C-alpha positions in Angstrom: 0.0 0.1 0.0 1.6 3.5 -1.1 2.3 6.0 1.9 0.5 9.0 2.1 2.3 12.5 2.5 3.1 13.7 5.8 0.4 15.8 6.9 -1.9 16.0 10.0 -5.6 15.3 9.8 -6.4 17.8 12.5 -4.7 20.8 10.9 -6.8 20.4 7.6 -10.1 19.8 9.9 -9.7 22.6 12.5 -11.0 25.9 12.2 -8.8 29.1 12.2 -7.4 30.1 15.3 -7.4 34.0 16.5 -4.4 36.0 14.5 -1.8 36.1 16.5 1.4 38.6 16.1 5.3 38.3 17.3 6.2 39.7 20.3 7.8 43.3 19.4 9.3 46.0 22.1 8.8 45.8 25.7 5.9 44.4 27.3 4.9 44.4 30.9 2.0 42.0 32.9 0.7 40.7 36.0 1.6 37.1 34.6 3.4 35.6 31.9 2.9 32.0 30.2 5.5 30.8 28.3 3.7 28.3 25.9 0.6 28.1 24.6 -0.9 24.2 24.6 -3.6 23.1 26.9 -1.6 23.7 30.1 -0.2 27.4 29.8 -3.8 28.2 27.9 -5.7 26.9 30.6 -3.5 28.7 33.3 -3.7 31.9 31.3 -7.5 31.7 30.7 -7.9 30.6 34.1 -5.5 34.0 35.8 -8.0 36.1 32.9 -11.3 35.2 34.2 -9.7 36.1 37.8 -8.9 39.6 36.6 -5.0 39.6 36.3 -3.4 40.8 33.2 -1.7 37.6 31.3 0.5 37.3 28.4 1.2 34.3 26.7 4.7 33.7 24.5 4.2 31.0 21.9 7.5 29.7 19.7 5.7 28.3 16.8 2.2 28.9 16.3 -0.8 28.3 18.7 -1.0 24.0 18.7 2.1 23.8 17.0 3.5 20.9 19.5 1.5 17.9 21.2 -1.4 20.3 22.4 -2.2 19.9 18.2 -1.3 17.0 17.2 -2.3 14.2 19.6 -4.8 11.6 19.4 -7.8 13.7 21.3 -8.4 11.0 23.9 -10.1 12.7 27.4 -8.8 10.2 29.3 -9.5 10.8 33.5 -6.8 10.1 35.7 -2.9 9.5 35.6 -0.8 6.3 34.6 -0.8 4.9 38.6 -4.2 3.1 39.6 -6.0 5.3 43.0 -4.8 2.9 45.6 -1.1 3.4 44.4 -0.9 6.8 44.2 -2.4 7.2 48.0 0.3 4.9 48.4 2.9 7.3 46.9 1.6 10.5 48.3 -0.5 9.1 51.9 -4.1 8.6 52.6 -5.1 12.1 52.7 -3.0 13.8 50.0 -3.4 10.7 47.9 -7.2 10.9 48.4 -6.9 14.8 47.0 -4.8 14.0 44.1 -7.3 10.6 42.8 -9.9 13.0 42.9 -8.1 16.4 41.1 -6.8 13.5 38.6 -10.4 12.7 38.0 -12.1 15.1 37.5 -9.9 15.8 34.4 -12.6 15.3 31.4 -14.8 17.4 34.0 -12.7 20.0 33.4 -12.4 20.0 29.7 -15.9 19.6 28.7 -17.1 22.4 31.2 -14.5 24.8 29.4 -16.2 24.0 26.2 -19.7 24.1 27.3 -18.6 27.6 29.1 -16.6 29.1 26.3 -18.5 27.9 23.1 -15.1 25.7 21.9 -15.7 24.1 18.6 -14.2 20.8 18.8 -16.2 17.9 17.9 -16.2 17.0 21.2 -17.9 14.0 22.2 -18.4 12.1 25.9 -19.4 8.8 25.4 -16.4 7.2 27.4 -12.9 5.2 27.1 -12.5 1.7 26.4 -9.3 0.1 27.3 -8.8 -2.9 25.6 -6.7 -5.8 27.5 -4.7 -7.6 25.1 -4.6 -10.7 27.3 -5.6 -12.7 30.3 -3.1 -11.3 32.5 -4.1 -7.8 31.6 -7.7 -8.4 31.8 -7.1 -9.3 36.0 -5.0 -5.8 36.4 -7.8 -3.7 34.6 -10.5 -6.3 37.2 -8.5 -4.5 40.2 -8.4 -1.0 38.7 -12.4 -1.0 37.9 -12.9 -2.2 41.3 -10.6 0.4 42.8 -12.1 3.3 40.9 -15.9 1.5 41.7 -15.0 2.0 45.5 -14.8 6.0 44.7 -18.3 6.3 42.9 -16.6 6.3 39.5 -18.5 5.1 36.2 -16.3 2.6 35.6 -17.0 -0.9 34.7 -15.4 -4.1 33.4 -16.1 -5.4 29.8 -16.2 -9.5 28.8 -14.9 -10.6 25.3 -18.6 -10.0 24.0 -18.7 -6.4 25.1 -15.4 -5.1 24.0 -15.8 -6.6 20.6 -19.6 -4.8 20.3 -18.5 -1.7 21.4 -14.8 -1.6 19.6 -15.4 -3.6 16.4 -12.7 -5.7 16.9 -12.2 -9.5 17.7 -9.0 -9.0 19.5 -9.6 -8.3 22.6 -10.6 -10.8 25.7 -12.2 -7.9 27.7 -11.6 -4.8 29.2 -13.0 -1.7 30.8 -15.3 1.0 29.7 -15.2 4.5 31.5 -17.9 6.5 31.0 -16.1 9.8 32.4 -14.0 10.2 29.1 -14.3 11.3 25.4 -12.6 12.9 22.6 -12.1 16.2 21.0 -10.7 17.3 18.0 -7.4 18.5 19.4 -6.2 21.0 17.4 -9.6 22.8 17.2 -9.7 22.2 21.3 -6.0 24.2 21.6 -7.4 27.0 19.3 -10.7 27.2 21.0 -9.1 28.0 24.5 -6.8 30.6 22.8 -10.2 32.4 21.5 -11.3 32.3 25.1 -8.5 33.9 26.5 -8.3 36.6 24.2 -12.0 36.9 24.9 -11.4 37.3 28.8 -8.7 40.1 28.2 -5.4 37.8 27.9 -2.9 38.4 25.2 -0.8 35.6 23.0 2.1 36.3 20.9 3.2 33.7 18.3 6.7 33.4 16.9 8.4 34.5 20.0 10.0 32.4 21.4 11.6 32.5 25.1 15.5 33.2 24.4 16.5 34.4 28.3 15.0 34.5 31.4 16.1 36.2 34.3 15.1 37.5 37.6 16.0 40.8 38.8 14.7 42.6 41.9 11.5 40.3 42.2 10.2 40.7 38.7 11.3 38.1 35.8 12.4 39.7 32.4 11.9 37.3 29.3 13.7 38.2 26.1 12.3 37.2 22.7 13.7 37.8 19.4 12.3 41.2 19.2 11.1 42.2 22.5 10.8 41.9 25.9 8.3 41.0 28.4 8.8 41.8 32.5 5.9 40.1 34.6 6.5 39.3 39.0 5.2 35.9 37.9 6.5 33.5 35.1 4.7 30.1 34.1 6.7 27.8 32.3 4.8 25.0 30.1 6.4 23.8 27.7 6.1 20.2 28.3 8.1 17.8 26.0 8.9 21.1 24.2 11.0 22.8 27.2 14.4 24.1 25.4 17.6 25.1 27.1 16.0 28.2 28.8 15.1 26.4 31.4 17.4 23.3 31.1 17.3 22.3 35.0 13.4 21.5 33.6 14.2 20.1 30.4 16.0 17.4 32.0 12.9 16.1 34.3 11.1 14.8 31.3 12.4 12.8 28.2 10.4 13.4 24.8 9.3 10.4 23.2 7.9 10.6 19.8 4.2 9.5 19.0 2.6 8.7 15.8 -0.7 8.7 14.0 -2.4 7.6 10.8 -6.3 8.0 9.9 -7.7 6.4 7.4 -10.3 7.9 4.7 -13.7 8.1 5.9 -14.9 4.2 6.9 -18.0 3.5 4.0 -21.5 3.5 6.2 -21.8 -0.6 5.9 -18.8 -1.1 8.1 -18.8 2.0 9.9 -21.9 0.5 11.9 -19.9 -1.7 13.6 -16.4 0.1 14.4 -16.6 2.2 17.9 -20.4 2.5 17.1 -21.0 4.3 20.3 -18.2 6.8 19.2 -15.7 5.7 22.5 -12.0 6.0 22.3 -10.0 3.2 23.1 -6.2 2.7 24.4 -5.1 -0.8 24.8 -2.8 -2.6 27.4 0.0 -3.4 24.8 3.6 -2.8 26.0 3.5 -0.1 23.3 -0.2 0.3 23.4 -1.9 1.0 20.3 -4.8 3.8 20.5 -7.6 4.4 18.2 -10.7 6.8 17.6 -12.9 8.3 14.8 -13.0 11.5 14.0 -16.2 13.7 13.0 -16.3 12.5 9.4 -15.9 8.3 10.5 -12.2 8.1 10.0 -10.2 5.8 11.7 -7.5 7.7 13.4 -4.6 5.1 15.3 -1.5 6.4 17.1 1.6 4.2 18.8 5.3 5.0 19.5 7.2 6.7 16.5 10.2 6.5 15.0 12.8 9.4 16.2 14.0 10.0 12.8 13.1 13.5 11.9 10.5 12.7 8.8 8.9 9.0 9.5 9.8 6.9 6.7 7.9 4.7 4.7 8.7 1.7 6.8 7.4 3.0 9.9 4.2 4.2 8.5 3.3 0.7 7.1 3.9 -0.5 10.5 1.1 1.5 11.6 -1.0 0.9 8.3 0.0 -3.1 9.5 -1.4 -2.5 13.0 -4.6 -0.9 11.7 -5.4 -3.9 9.9 -4.4 -6.2 13.0 -7.1 -4.8 14.8 -9.5 -4.4 11.9 -9.0 -6.9 9.4 -12.2 -5.9 7.8 -10.3 -2.0 6.5 -8.4 -4.0 4.6 -8.5 -2.3 1.3 -9.6 1.0 2.8 -7.2 4.1 1.6 -5.4 5.8 4.1 -5.1 10.0 4.2 -2.6 11.2 6.7 -0.3 10.4 8.8 2.1 12.8 11.2 3.6 12.6 14.8 4.7 14.5 17.5 6.1 14.7 21.3 5.4 12.9 24.0 6.8 14.3 28.0 7.4 11.1 29.9 8.8 11.4 33.4 10.7 8.6 35.7 8.1 7.6 37.9 5.1 8.4 35.2 3.7 10.9 36.8 2.9 14.6 36.0 4.7 17.4 37.9 4.2 20.8 39.2 6.8 22.4 40.0 8.2 26.0 41.9 11.7 26.2 41.2 11.9 29.8 42.0 10.2 32.5 43.4 7.4 33.5 41.3 8.4 30.9 39.2 5.7 27.9 38.2 5.7 24.6 35.7 3.4 22.1 34.8 4.7 19.3 32.8 5.2 15.5 32.0 1.8 14.4 31.1 3.1 10.4 30.0 0.5 10.3 27.1 -2.7 11.6 29.2 -2.5 15.5 28.2 -5.9 16.5 27.2 -7.5 16.3 30.4 -4.3 16.3 32.5 -2.8 19.2 31.1 -5.9 21.5 31.0 -6.3 20.4 35.4 -2.3 21.4 35.6 -2.9 24.9 34.0 -5.9 25.3 36.6 -3.4 24.2 39.4 -0.6 26.5 38.0 -3.3 29.2 38.2 -4.4 28.7 41.5 -1.0 28.7 42.8 0.3 31.8 41.1 -3.2 33.7 42.6 -1.9 32.7 46.3 -3.9 29.2 47.1 -1.4 27.5 49.4 0.5 24.5 48.2 -1.2 22.3 50.1 -4.6 22.8 49.3 -3.8 22.7 45.3 -5.0 18.9 45.8 -2.0 18.1 43.9 1.8 17.9 44.9 4.2 20.3 44.5 7.3 18.8 44.0 11.2 19.6 43.8 12.8 19.4 40.3 14.7 16.4 40.0 16.6 16.3 36.4 17.1 13.0 35.7 21.1 11.5 35.9 22.9 11.0 32.5 19.7 12.9 30.9 21.8 13.4 27.4 22.2 9.4 27.0 17.8 9.4 27.4 17.4 9.6 23.8 19.4 6.3 23.6 17.4 4.5 26.1 14.3 5.5 25.1 15.1 4.2 21.8 16.1 1.1 23.0 12.7 0.8 25.3 11.2 1.1 22.4 12.5 -1.9 20.6 12.7 -3.8 23.5 9.1 -3.2 24.6 8.4 -3.9 20.4 9.6 -7.2 20.8 8.1 -8.1 23.8 4.6 -7.4 22.4 5.7 -9.5 19.1 6.6 -12.5 21.1 3.7 -12.2 23.5 1.4 -12.4 20.1 3.4 -15.4 19.2 0.8 -18.7 19.7 3.7 -20.8 21.0 4.6 -18.2 23.9 1.5 -17.5 25.0 0.1 -14.0 25.5 1.1 -12.2 28.7 0.9 -8.8 28.8 0.6 -5.9 31.7 -1.9 -3.3 32.1 
């Protein structure tokens, strides 16, 4: 099958965002935000709604990073299960953290409704299909933990997963009715428009080149101007650069890669994700898939570290689509694109306060739509004076990774190992064990 040209489905189907200029000259504000993705725009929106004068600096265009290129799955929680979070942070702080991360989709869909964001929002739930019986046992424990806390989560049989996904590849799974989907680039552009309506100012093509602090005020230099503010929020996630090098070394940027088919014919469409849920399976290198508003199947997994994905990587994703949905053989592919995911050592997002008047939030480990939106709100609350102990999520010190310069090599090796482990797990002679 021929490989289609590199192009993002979201960039073709999203409405235009607000027109923004590059920062020129000297500016001042009560709060400065570096990064116009979900984190930065959520922080700016909440600050602007509280009456603060806020200016956002974006190095490229709105949504040029992960916020405009991800899968658009709005997933509650983080990688760790609720009981594990309480063990990590203690009963009280852990319970507050669980409640905070669980409410991520609520915040996303509340902002969409309140500000009238046009982003093809659908909230019919999120499915986690089990790739093995061992994974299904772990999902059963996950379901029990969430149900104990009153969440609308249920365990699915093999037949139920096949009915809801249209794929016979999985042996069961869970359905979390709190989740949903958005058109990710439309969502981030909608947030930017909402920031503008609330009085915030956004400058694009204005990378932060230098960040300094003098007499209680921060100064940010850009190619054509400068911005001063007593408070700065860094919201650059996987695209954090050397301006904040210690922060950059707390995450590893890992590529993710997606393909999209042509709109699925109506005869097949009725059986593939018929209720509109998104799915992310339990493979070591998980595959995540959904339908867009026009009925295209969008599927992603870990990508390639090459500057431009080669034909071999693209065809691997084509084959993955056909493994899950053999009935789509013959349906054309129309788009493929990629982006970066910020991974942390503990698989948790981090909220930092590295210096007075300096805040940062990053590290969503593939769950950025909901969690980055929540992080923006947390950063705004902290900036507005909420004590750290009352945020509902821990403020932690920066812990740069040792030998971070080698992290890319380690990530490549890990991806290759996990890809091999998934291939061995599918072998009928070696069984099908796999983690959730």
